[in-house]
C-alpha positions in Angstrom: -33.6 10.6 26.8 -33.3 11.8 23.2 -30.2 9.7 22.7 -32.2 6.6 23.7 -35.1 7.6 21.4 -32.7 8.0 18.5 -31.1 4.6 19.3 -34.6 3.0 19.2 -35.2 4.5 15.7 -31.7 3.2 14.7 -32.5 -0.3 16.0 -35.8 -0.4 14.3 -34.6 0.9 10.9 -31.5 -1.3 10.9 -33.6 -4.3 11.8 -36.0 -3.5 8.9 -33.1 -3.1 6.5 -31.5 -6.4 7.7 -34.6 -8.5 7.6 -36.3 -7.1 4.5 -33.6 -5.6 2.4 -30.6 -7.7 3.3 -32.2 -11.1 3.9 -35.7 -11.4 2.4 -35.1 -9.6 -0.9 -31.8 -11.3 -1.7 -33.4 -14.7 -0.9 -36.2 -13.9 -3.3 -33.7 -12.8 -5.9 -31.8 -16.1 -5.4 -35.0 -18.0 -6.1 -35.5 -16.0 -9.2 -32.0 -16.9 -10.4 -32.7 -20.7 -10.4 -36.4 -20.7 -11.6 -37.2 -21.3 -15.2 -39.6 -18.6 -16.7 -42.5 -21.1 -16.9 -42.0 -21.9 -13.1 -42.2 -18.3 -12.1 -45.9 -17.8 -12.9 -47.1 -21.4 -12.3 -49.9 -21.8 -9.8 -50.2 -25.1 -8.1 -54.0 -24.8 -8.2 -56.6 -22.1 -8.5 -56.5 -21.2 -4.8 -52.8 -20.5 -4.6 -50.4 -17.9 -6.0 -47.5 -18.1 -8.3 -44.1 -16.8 -7.2 -44.4 -14.0 -9.6 -47.7 -12.9 -8.1 -46.3 -13.1 -4.6 -43.5 -10.8 -5.6 -45.9 -8.3 -7.1 -47.9 -8.5 -3.9 -44.9 -7.9 -1.7 -43.9 -4.9 -3.9 -47.5 -3.5 -3.7 -47.7 -4.0 0.1 -44.4 -2.4 0.8 -45.0 0.6 -1.5 -48.4 1.1 0.2 -47.2 0.8 3.8 -43.6 2.3 3.6 -43.4 4.6 0.6 -47.0 5.9 0.9 -47.9 5.3 4.5 -44.6 6.3 6.1 -43.1 8.4 3.3 -46.2 10.2 2.1 -45.9 9.2 -1.6 -49.2 8.9 -3.5 -50.9 5.5 -3.1 -51.8 4.0 -6.5 -52.0 0.4 -5.4 -54.5 -2.0 -7.1 -54.1 -5.0 -4.8 -56.4 -7.3 -6.7 -54.3 -7.0 -9.8 -51.2 -8.2 -8.0 -52.9 -11.7 -7.9 -54.7 -11.5 -11.3 -52.1 -10.0 -13.7 -51.5 -12.0 -16.8 -48.8 -9.6 -18.0 -46.1 -11.9 -16.8 -42.9 -9.9 -16.1 -39.5 -11.3 -16.7 -37.2 -12.5 -13.9 -35.0 -9.5 -14.7 -37.8 -7.0 -14.3 -39.0 -8.6 -11.0 -35.5 -8.4 -9.7 -35.1 -4.8 -10.8 -38.4 -3.9 -9.1 -37.2 -5.5 -5.8 -33.9 -3.7 -6.0 -35.6 -0.3 -6.6 -38.1 -1.0 -3.8 -35.3 -1.8 -1.4 -33.5 1.5 -2.2 -36.7 3.5 -1.9 -37.6 2.0 1.4 -34.2 2.7 2.8 -34.4 6.3 1.7 -37.8 6.8 3.4 -36.7 5.2 6.6 -33.4 7.1 6.7 -35.2 10.3 7.7 -37.3 8.9 10.6 -37.2 10.7 13.9 -38.3 9.3 17.3 -41.6 11.1 17.3 -42.4 9.7 13.8 -42.6 6.1 15.2 -45.7 6.8 17.2 -47.3 9.0 14.6 -50.6 7.5 13.5 -51.3 7.4 9.7 -53.9 5.9 7.5 -53.0 3.0 5.3 -55.6 0.9 3.5 -58.6 1.0 5.8 -56.4 1.2 9.0 -55.0 3.8 11.2 -51.7 2.7 12.6 -48.4 4.0 13.9 -45.3 4.2 11.6 -43.7 1.6 13.9 -46.6 -0.7 13.3 -46.4 -0.2 9.6 -42.7 -1.1 9.6 -43.3 -4.2 11.7 -46.2 -5.2 9.4 -43.9 -5.1 6.3 -41.1 -7.0 8.1 -43.6 -9.7 9.0 -45.3 -9.7 5.6 -42.0 -10.1 3.8 -40.9 -12.9 6.1 -44.1 -14.8 5.6 -44.2 -14.6 1.8 -40.4 -15.1 1.4 -40.8 -18.4 3.2 -43.6 -19.3 0.7 -41.4 -18.3 -2.2 -38.4 -20.3 -1.0 -40.6 -23.4 -0.2 -42.2 -23.3 -3.6 -38.8 -22.7 -5.3 -37.4 -25.8 -3.5 -40.5 -27.8 -4.5 -40.2 -26.8 -8.1 -36.4 -27.2 -8.5 -35.2 -29.5 -5.7 -32.6 -26.8 -5.0 -30.6 -26.5 -1.8 -30.7 -22.8 -1.2 -27.5 -22.9 1.0 -28.6 -19.8 2.9 -26.3 -20.6 5.9 -23.5 -22.5 4.3 -20.9 -19.8 5.2 -22.2 -19.3 8.8 -20.9 -21.0 11.8 -24.3 -21.7 13.5 -23.2 -24.6 15.7 -21.4 -24.1 19.0 -17.7 -25.0 18.7 
């Protein structure tokens, strides 16, 4: 049974790395590469967020749930500031933050054991299992990556070409 449990940990962690670190983060970085600096922090209206603010929000959420919640690092998140900051970071700094975040998350998840997945921990006001924290971050990254890609396409009219090299149709 232990082999099966270890396989489940492997499947979950490799899925996390694939969907967050190898798909979402590179797509966000690709968006950063084509956006002009003035587009990065533009809000369509007062009730929406800029791409820069969404990136800060993703970083804060993943640090809180994965680095702190799963990994035990101190939680210094100030969620409200992720949406209110006027200290607009450069594209290079945002890219660097995402790359550091990806490495740090992989490091935390590398040490997971089967029993860790069902361990309940506190994050924000919630108590949830490590597995649920990981699933939350995967879903959260997917959701906001879609927003970032959509807004990038709207601002730039770019074709992101995410699947140009893939043979997705049946022969």
